[in-house]
C-alpha positions in Angstrom: 0.0 0.0 0.0 2.9 2.4 0.7 4.4 1.8 -2.7 1.0 2.4 -4.3 0.7 5.7 -2.5 4.1 6.8 -3.8 3.2 5.9 -7.3 -0.1 7.8 -7.0 1.8 10.9 -5.7 4.2 10.8 -8.7 1.2 10.4 -11.1 -0.4 13.4 -9.4 2.7 15.5 -10.0 2.9 14.5 -13.7 -0.8 15.3 -14.1 -0.2 18.8 -12.7 2.6 19.4 -15.1 0.5 18.1 -17.9 -2.3 20.4 -17.0 0.0 23.4 -17.2 1.3 22.4 -20.6 -2.3 21.8 -21.9 -3.2 25.3 -20.8 -0.2 26.8 -22.8 -1.2 24.7 -25.8 -4.8 26.0 -25.7 -3.5 29.6 -25.7 -1.2 28.9 -28.7 -4.1 27.3 -30.6 -6.3 30.3 -30.2 -3.5 32.5 -31.3 -2.8 30.5 -34.5 -6.5 30.2 -35.5 -7.0 34.0 -35.5 -6.8 35.9 -39.0 -3.2 36.8 -40.0 -3.6 40.5 -40.6 0.2 41.0 -40.5 0.6 39.3 -43.9 -1.9 41.6 -45.5 -0.3 44.7 -44.1 3.4 43.8 -44.3 4.0 46.6 -46.7 1.9 49.1 -44.9 2.7 50.5 -41.5 4.5 47.2 -40.5 6.6 48.8 -37.8 3.8 51.2 -36.8 1.0 48.7 -36.1 2.9 45.7 -34.7 2.6 45.6 -30.9 5.5 45.2 -28.6 4.4 41.7 -27.5 4.8 40.5 -31.0 8.5 40.7 -30.6 8.5 38.5 -27.6 6.2 35.7 -29.1 9.1 33.7 -30.5 9.2 32.0 -27.1 5.8 30.6 -27.7 6.9 28.8 -30.8 9.1 26.7 -28.6 5.9 24.9 -27.4 5.8 23.1 -30.7 9.0 21.4 -29.9 7.5 20.3 -26.6 4.8 18.2 -28.2 6.8 15.0 -28.4 7.7 15.5 -24.7 4.1 16.1 -23.8 3.0 13.1 -25.7 5.6 10.9 -24.0 4.6 12.3 -20.6 0.9 11.6 -21.2 1.6 8.1 -22.5 3.8 7.4 -19.5 1.2 8.8 -17.1 -1.6 6.8 -18.6 0.5 3.6 -18.5 1.4 4.3 -14.9 -2.2 4.9 -14.0 -3.4 1.7 -15.7 -0.7 -0.3 -13.9 -1.5 1.3 -10.5 -5.2 0.8 -11.1 -4.6 -2.9 -11.6 -2.4 -3.1 -8.5 -5.1 -1.3 -6.5 -7.7 -3.8 -7.7 -5.5 -6.7 -6.8 -4.8 -5.3 -3.3 -8.5 -4.6 -2.7 -9.4 -8.1 -3.9 -6.8 -9.7 -1.7 -8.0 -7.7 1.3 -11.6 -8.6 0.6 -10.7 -12.3 0.4 -8.7 -12.0 3.6 -11.7 -10.3 5.4 -14.0 -13.0 4.1 -11.7 -15.7 5.3 -11.5 -14.1 8.8 -15.3 -13.9 8.9 -15.6 -17.5 7.8 -13.2 -18.7 10.5 -15.0 -16.6 13.1 -18.4 -18.0 12.0 -17.0 -21.6 12.1 -15.6 -21.0 15.7 -19.0 -19.6 16.8 -20.8 -22.5 15.2 -18.5 -25.0 16.9 -19.0 -23.3 20.3 -22.8 -23.2 19.8 -22.8 -26.9 19.0 -20.8 -27.7 22.1 -23.1 -25.6 24.2 -26.1 -27.3 22.7 -24.7 -30.8 23.4 -24.0 -29.7 27.0 -27.6 -28.4 27.4 -29.0 -31.7 25.9 -26.9 -33.6 28.4 -28.2 -31.5 31.3 -31.8 -31.9 30.1 -31.4 -35.6 29.8 -30.0 -35.8 33.3 -32.8 -33.6 34.7 -35.4 -35.8 32.9 -33.8 -39.0 34.3 -33.9 -37.5 37.8 -37.5 -36.4 37.6 -39.1 -39.3 35.7 -42.1 -40.7 37.4 -41.9 -44.3 36.3 -42.6 -46.6 39.2 -39.6 -48.2 41.0 -40.3 -51.9 41.4 -38.6 -54.5 43.5 -36.9 -57.3 41.7 -39.1 -60.1 42.9 -42.3 -58.5 41.5 -41.1 -57.0 38.3 -42.7 -59.7 36.2 -46.3 -60.4 37.4 -48.0 -63.7 37.1 -50.6 -64.1 34.3 -53.5 -63.7 36.8 -51.9 -60.6 38.2 -51.3 -59.2 34.8 -54.9 -59.6 33.8 -56.1 -58.0 37.1 -53.7 -55.1 36.6 -54.7 -54.5 33.1 -58.3 -54.2 34.2 -57.7 -51.7 37.0 -57.8 -48.5 35.0 -60.9 -49.6 33.2 -63.2 -50.7 36.0 -64.9 -48.6 38.6 -64.3 -49.4 42.3 -67.4 -50.3 44.1 -68.7 -48.2 46.9 -68.5 -49.2 50.5 -72.1 -50.3 50.6 -71.9 -52.5 47.5 -68.4 -54.0 47.8 -65.8 -53.1 50.4 -63.3 -55.5 48.9 -62.5 -53.2 46.0 -59.8 -51.1 46.2 -45.9 -36.6 43.3 -40.2 -29.6 42.3 -38.6 -28.1 43.1 -40.6 -27.6 41.8 -42.3 -30.1 50.2 -44.9 -29.8 52.8 -48.6 -29.7 53.0 -50.7 -28.1 50.3 -52.5 -25.1 51.7 -55.2 -25.4 49.0 -56.2 -28.8 50.3 -58.6 -27.0 52.5 -60.3 -24.9 49.7 -63.6 -23.7 51.0 -63.3 -26.1 53.9 -60.2 -26.4 55.9 -62.0 -27.5 59.0 -65.1 -29.5 59.6 -68.3 -30.7 57.9 -70.5 -29.8 60.8 -72.4 -26.6 60.9 -72.1 -26.1 64.6 -69.5 -26.8 67.3 -67.4 -25.7 70.2 -63.8 -26.2 71.1 -62.8 -29.6 72.2 -60.5 -29.9 75.2 -58.0 -32.6 75.5 -55.7 -33.7 78.2 -52.4 -31.8 78.0 -49.4 -33.7 79.2 -45.8 -32.6 79.7 -43.2 -33.5 77.2 -39.5 -33.4 77.3 -37.2 -31.9 74.7 -36.7 -35.3 73.0 -40.1 -35.5 71.3 -38.3 -36.3 68.0 -36.4 -39.1 69.7 -39.6 -40.6 71.1 -41.2 -40.6 67.7 -38.1 -42.0 66.0 -37.7 -44.8 68.5 -40.0 -47.1 66.5 -38.7 -46.1 63.1 -36.2 -49.0 62.9 -38.8 -51.5 63.9 -41.2 -50.3 61.3 -38.5 -50.2 58.6 -37.6 -53.8 59.5 -41.3 -54.8 59.2 -41.5 -53.2 55.7 -38.4 -55.0 54.6 -39.7 -58.3 55.8 -43.1 -57.8 54.3 -44.8 -58.1 57.7 -47.5 -55.5 56.9 -50.6 -57.3 55.7 -51.8 -56.1 52.3 -48.6 -54.1 51.7 -47.0 -56.3 49.1 -45.6 -54.0 46.5 -47.7 -53.9 43.3 -46.3 -52.6 40.1 -49.7 -52.2 38.6 -51.0 -49.1 40.5 -53.9 -47.5 38.7 -53.1 -44.8 36.3 -56.4 -43.0 36.1 -59.6 -42.4 38.1 -62.8 -44.4 37.4 -64.7 -41.3 36.3 -64.0 -37.7 35.3 -65.0 -34.8 37.6 -68.6 -33.6 37.4 -69.8 -30.4 35.8 -70.0 -27.5 38.3 -71.1 -24.8 35.9 -74.7 -24.8 37.3 -73.6 -24.2 40.9 -74.3 -20.7 42.1 -71.6 -20.1 44.7 -72.8 -16.5 45.3 -76.1 -17.8 46.8 -74.1 -20.0 49.2 -71.4 -17.5 50.2 -72.9 -14.0 50.0 -73.9 -14.0 53.6 -70.5 -15.2 54.8 -68.2 -12.5 53.5 -65.4 -11.9 55.9 -66.3 -14.9 58.0 -64.8 -18.4 58.6 -66.2 -20.8 56.1 -65.5 -23.9 58.2 -69.1 -24.2 59.2 -70.6 -23.6 55.8 -71.8 -26.8 54.0 -70.8 -27.0 50.3 -72.3 -29.0 47.5 -70.5 -32.3 47.0 -69.7 -31.3 43.3 -67.1 -28.9 44.7 -65.2 -31.6 46.3 -62.5 -33.9 45.0 -62.4 -37.6 45.8 -59.6 -37.1 48.4 -59.8 -35.7 51.9 -57.4 -33.6 54.0 -55.8 -36.6 55.6 -54.8 -37.9 52.2 -53.7 -34.5 51.1 -51.2 -34.5 54.0 -49.7 -37.7 52.6 -49.5 -36.0 49.2 -46.8 -33.7 50.7 -44.5 -36.8 50.6 -44.7 -37.3 46.9 -41.1 -36.1 46.5 -39.7 -37.8 49.6 -36.7 -38.9 47.7 -35.4 -35.4 48.5 -35.3 -36.4 52.1 -33.6 -39.7 51.3 -30.9 -37.7 49.4 -30.6 -35.3 52.4 -29.9 -38.3 54.6 -26.9 -39.1 52.4 -25.5 -35.6 52.3 -22.7 -34.8 54.7 -22.6 -31.0 54.2 -25.2 -29.4 56.5 -25.8 -26.4 54.1 -26.5 -28.8 51.2 -28.8 -30.8 53.4 -30.7 -27.6 54.2 -31.1 -26.9 50.5 -32.7 -30.3 50.0 -35.0 -29.8 52.9 -36.0 -26.5 51.5 -36.7 -28.1 48.2 -38.9 -30.6 49.9 -40.8 -27.8 51.7 -41.5 -26.2 48.4 -42.4 -29.3 46.5 -45.6 -30.0 48.4 -47.2 -26.9 46.9 -46.7 -28.0 43.3 -49.7 -30.3 43.2 -52.1 -27.4 44.0 -51.4 -25.6 40.7 -54.2 -27.5 38.8 -56.5 -28.0 41.8 -58.0 -24.5 42.4 -61.4 -25.7 41.2 -62.1 -28.2 43.9 -61.6 -28.9 47.6 -60.9 -32.0 49.6 -63.5 -33.7 51.8 -63.4 -32.6 55.5 -62.3 -35.6 57.7 -64.8 -36.8 60.3 -63.6 -36.8 63.9 -61.7 -40.0 64.4 -61.2 -40.7 60.6 -57.8 -42.1 59.7 -55.7 -42.8 56.6 -52.8 -45.1 56.0 -50.3 -45.2 53.1 -47.4 -47.7 52.8 -45.1 -47.2 49.9 -42.3 -49.7 49.6 -41.2 -48.1 46.4 -40.6 -44.8 48.3 -39.6 -46.5 51.5 -42.0 -44.9 54.0 -45.1 -45.7 56.1 -47.6 -43.0 56.7 -50.7 -42.6 58.8 -52.9 -39.7 59.8 -55.9 -39.0 62.0 -58.5 -36.2 62.5 -57.8 -35.6 66.2 -60.1 -32.6 66.8 -63.2 -31.3 65.1 -63.7 -27.8 66.6 -61.1 -26.5 66.0 -60.4 -28.8 63.1 -56.9 -30.4 63.6 -55.4 -33.0 61.4 -52.2 -34.9 62.5 -49.9 -37.2 60.6 -46.8 -39.3 61.2 -44.5 -40.8 58.6 -41.5 -43.1 59.2 -38.7 -44.2 57.0 -35.2 -45.6 57.6 -33.8 -42.3 56.5 -36.2 -39.8 58.2 -39.2 -39.2 60.4 -41.8 -36.7 59.4 -44.8 -35.4 61.4 -47.1 -32.4 61.7 -50.4 -31.2 63.1 -52.2 -28.4 61.3 -55.3 -26.5 61.8 -56.7 -23.8 59.4 -58.5 -20.6 59.4 -60.1 -19.3 56.2 -61.7 -16.0 55.2 -64.0 -15.3 52.2 -63.5 -11.8 50.7 -66.0 -11.8 48.0 -63.8 -12.6 45.0 -61.2 -14.6 46.8 -60.6 -16.7 49.8 -57.6 -16.9 52.1 -56.5 -20.0 54.0 -54.2 -19.5 56.9 -52.5 -22.6 58.3 -51.6 -22.8 61.9 -49.0 -25.3 63.1 -45.6 -26.5 62.2 -43.9 -29.3 60.2 -41.2 -31.4 61.8 -38.6 -33.6 60.2 -35.7 -35.6 61.8 -32.8 -37.2 60.0 -31.4 -39.7 62.6 -28.0 -40.1 60.9 -27.0 -36.6 61.6 -29.2 -35.9 64.6 -31.0 -33.1 62.8 -34.5 -31.9 63.7 -35.9 -29.4 61.2 -39.0 -27.3 61.9 -40.8 -24.9 59.6 -44.1 -23.1 59.2 -46.6 -22.9 56.3 -47.5 -20.0 54.1 -50.9 -18.4 53.3 -52.9 -19.7 50.4 -55.4 -17.6 48.4 -57.9 -18.9 45.8 -58.9 -16.2 43.4 -62.0 -15.8 41.2 -64.1 -17.9 43.5 -67.4 -16.7 42.0 -66.5 -16.1 38.3 -63.7 -16.5 35.8 -60.9 -19.0 35.8 -59.9 -19.9 39.4 -56.3 -19.8 40.2 -54.4 -20.4 43.4 -51.6 -18.4 45.0 -49.3 -19.0 47.9 -47.5 -16.1 49.6 -45.6 -15.5 52.8 -42.3 -16.5 54.4 -41.1 -19.9 55.5 -38.3 -20.2 58.1 -36.6 -23.6 58.4 -34.5 -24.1 61.5 -32.5 -27.0 62.7 -33.4 -27.1 66.4 -30.5 -29.3 67.2 -27.9 -27.1 65.6 -27.4 -23.4 64.9 -25.0 -24.1 62.0 -27.4 -22.9 59.3 -30.8 -21.3 58.7 -33.0 -21.1 55.6 -35.6 -18.5 54.7 -38.0 -18.9 51.7 -40.2 -16.1 50.4 -43.3 -17.0 48.4 -43.8 -13.8 46.4 -47.3 -12.3 46.2 -48.1 -11.3 42.7 -51.1 -11.4 40.3 -52.2 -13.8 37.6 -50.6 -11.8 34.7 -47.4 -10.7 36.5 -44.0 -12.2 35.6 -43.3 -13.1 39.2 -46.4 -15.2 39.8 -45.7 -18.3 41.8 -42.1 -17.1 42.4 -40.0 -18.4 45.3 -36.8 -16.7 46.5 -34.6 -17.7 49.4 -31.2 -18.3 50.9 -29.3 -20.6 53.3 -27.0 -18.8 55.7 -24.6 -19.7 58.4 -24.9 -18.8 62.1 -23.1 -15.5 61.4 -25.7 -14.4 58.8 -23.5 -15.0 55.8 -25.4 -16.3 52.7 -24.0 -19.7 51.6 -26.6 -20.7 49.0 -29.2 -18.7 47.1 -32.4 -20.3 46.1 -34.9 -19.3 43.4 -37.6 -20.7 41.2 -41.4 -21.2 41.1 -43.3 -23.6 43.3 -45.1 -25.2 40.3 -42.0 -25.4 38.1 -38.9 -26.1 40.2 -36.3 -24.8 42.6 -32.7 -23.8 41.7 -29.6 -23.2 43.8 -27.0 -20.7 42.8 -26.9 -17.7 40.5 -28.1 -17.8 36.9 -27.1 -19.0 34.4 -24.9 -21.5 36.3 -27.6 -22.4 38.9 -28.2 -26.0 39.7 -31.7 -27.5 39.5 -32.5 -29.1 42.9 -36.1 -30.2 42.3 -38.6 -30.2 39.5 -42.2 -31.6 39.6 -43.0 -34.6 37.5 -45.2 -34.4 34.3 -48.9 -34.5 34.6 -50.9 -37.6 33.5 -53.0 -37.6 30.3 -56.2 -35.6 30.5 -55.5 -34.4 34.0 -57.9 -31.5 33.5 -60.8 -34.0 33.3 -59.7 -35.8 36.5 -59.6 -33.0 39.1 -56.1 -32.0 38.1 -54.6 -35.0 40.0 -51.0 -35.9 39.8 -50.0 -39.5 39.3 -49.3 -39.8 43.0 -52.7 -38.3 43.9 -54.5 -40.8 41.6 -53.1 -43.7 43.7 -54.0 -42.4 47.1 -57.6 -43.5 47.3 -57.1 -46.8 45.6 -58.6 -49.7 47.6 -57.1 -53.0 46.4 -58.4 -56.3 47.7 -55.4 -57.2 49.9 -55.8 -53.9 51.8 -59.5 -54.5 52.8 -58.7 -56.6 55.8 -55.6 -54.8 56.8 -57.0 -51.3 57.2 -59.1 -50.0 60.2 -62.8 -49.3 59.4 -62.1 -45.6 60.0 -59.8 -45.4 57.0 -60.8 -42.8 54.4 -60.8 -45.4 51.6 -64.0 -46.8 53.1 -65.8 -43.5 53.2 -68.9 -43.9 50.9 -69.6 -40.4 49.8 -66.0 -39.9 48.7 -66.0 -43.3 46.9 -69.3 -42.4 45.1 -67.8 -39.1 43.9 -64.8 -40.9 42.6 -67.0 -43.2 40.6 -69.0 -40.3 39.1 -72.2 -41.0 41.1 -72.8 -37.4 42.2 -76.4 -38.0 43.4 -75.4 -40.9 45.8 -72.3 -39.0 46.9 -74.5 -36.0 47.9 -76.9 -38.2 49.7 -74.2 -40.1 51.6 -72.4 -36.9 52.5 -75.6 -35.5 54.1 -76.2 -38.7 56.0 -72.6 -38.9 57.3 -72.6 -35.3 58.5 -76.0 -35.7 60.3 -74.6 -38.8 62.0 -71.5 -36.9 63.2 -73.7 -34.1 64.6 -75.8 -36.6 66.5 -72.7 -38.2 68.0 -71.3 -34.9 69.0 -74.6 -33.9 70.7 -74.8 -37.3 72.6 -71.1 -36.9 73.8 -71.8 -33.4 75.1 -74.9 -34.5 76.9 -73.0 -37.4 78.5 -69.8 -35.4 79.2 -67.7 -37.7 77.0 -64.6 -36.3 75.5 -63.2 -37.7 72.3 -59.8 -39.3 72.7 -57.7 -39.9 69.5 -56.6 -43.5 69.1 -53.2 -42.9 67.5 -52.0 -39.4 68.6 -51.5 -37.7 71.9 -51.4 -34.0 72.8 -48.2 -32.8 74.4 -46.6 -29.4 75.3 -43.2 -28.7 74.0 -40.4 -26.7 75.6 -41.8 -23.5 74.0 -45.2 -24.2 75.7 -46.8 -25.0 72.4 -49.4 -27.7 72.1 -48.5 -30.5 69.7 -50.0 -33.7 68.5 -47.5 -36.5 68.2 -47.8 -40.2 67.5 -48.4 -42.5 70.5 -46.6 -45.3 68.6 -49.7 -47.6 68.7 -50.8 -47.6 65.0 -48.3 -50.1 63.6 -48.4 -52.3 66.7 -52.2 -52.7 66.6 -52.1 -53.2 62.8 -49.7 -56.1 63.3 -51.2 -57.6 66.5 -54.1 -58.3 66.8 -54.8 -56.6 63.5 -57.6 -54.1 62.9 -59.9 -56.7 61.4 -59.9 -58.5 64.8 -60.7 -55.3 66.7 -64.1 -54.0 67.4 -64.5 -50.4 66.0 -64.9 -47.9 68.8 -67.5 -46.0 66.7 -69.0 -46.4 63.3 -68.2 -43.2 61.3 -70.3 -44.2 58.3 
């Protein structure tokens, strides 16, 4: 390029000289083309009329001798310009090709990087999918069913389960704990009247968790040995309900609720069509759908990482409520129970309605890796277009391997568009998770309050910090999509909810785990107490799609409960729960904890050999 610039400068200089010579030639040409009056007058006044300049013009005739030089200069200039033009074209062409080559190399590098990133993302997605897949885990001895079992299992999704009167033999985030929506429009009792029940309050030492965990090893051994009757693992759990949910478009909720704005709805009787074929005791079990998070926590040495997994479990229980805003669970009767043994998940669960006014539900779950229990009561308020559900109580979790005892509260739930429009559910408030046995770390989770169209709807934010208040892990996500730990974009997915079953909108929005909760298989019939929720006829009729019989049975059962309550009051008889006891902890809070009798009575003498204390239905 420098050489090219020098040649161009020389050409410019030649062109300037050429321009000067051309101007001189133009003057000479004009002079020669004029009439030659001097020849006509050479004999007349020659000396008189000739101007002085005429005598200096001979210099101009020297221009004629410059013509060959000018021609040579012009030819040389044009040749130089042509050569330099070709050189410039060649340089520009080479530069353009060089630029294109650089661009091609850059594009190839970018493409290679994008392909590598895509492969990494695919690998991450495959790993996430493999971690959250909901396929049933089966024990090796029962992977291949017998021909008779296969026929029976194939028929399960296609046949309705008979109601209690006709045939009693018929029978998962995150992205945690109890679903607050489980008490939609109910959250308390099915009676329309009542007063507070008083129960004996006993002293309790600081080792409540140790007392509850003392039988865990025994129960785990019984599970491993198959000692629980009717608990043989079946790899053919049902995959859909017998009938879809009923049409509720003709129900005018305003006529039911207009006189109860701002009041507690626990005493308001609702049409059975607004229920789902599960009750609150079963909903408490639904909180354990993602119990594998607790199993993983029991294998995690780092206390901060254990807290992250416990926090994910606390969030995961809300995920099943996302599609359930349109219905509410049945209110348990006083003394009603529920049992769930899941060998595939490794836990044994039971729950009982221990109080009716105020309504209190208690549950207890045991596993070789953890012990989980809670007692919860609810208050709800109807505000015209929405209803708030405020849970009162705490959730407890122990991990024996590390001596941890975690405790946390629940957040407020609000169901919007109660009377019109598309109902949607929201959870908001703050959860604080503490390890009462260690001050090493603390977790706080905030369920952000938003609106249906906002970008932060269902958002959860939180952090795990040490005892000095330093943030160790940051948590974020949405309670219906998953929970992440870290800072985007390098955050790690801790929990994600499983996929929903086919046509879930037609079947109350149930998850796969929820579909299995009310299943009553033949081998469970003689193992369960008569108070188990699976035997409840109004709930069974609703599951089968018989709304008329469900409504009739619901009214009969509630009337019978009111009659029992009145008789007990008249005879000064106080209800005593069979499987839970009330205690007072070190903070002077009343708690309901297991009395460790359920599994013992189930084994010996067996509930089928015991006379029921009362007939609930």
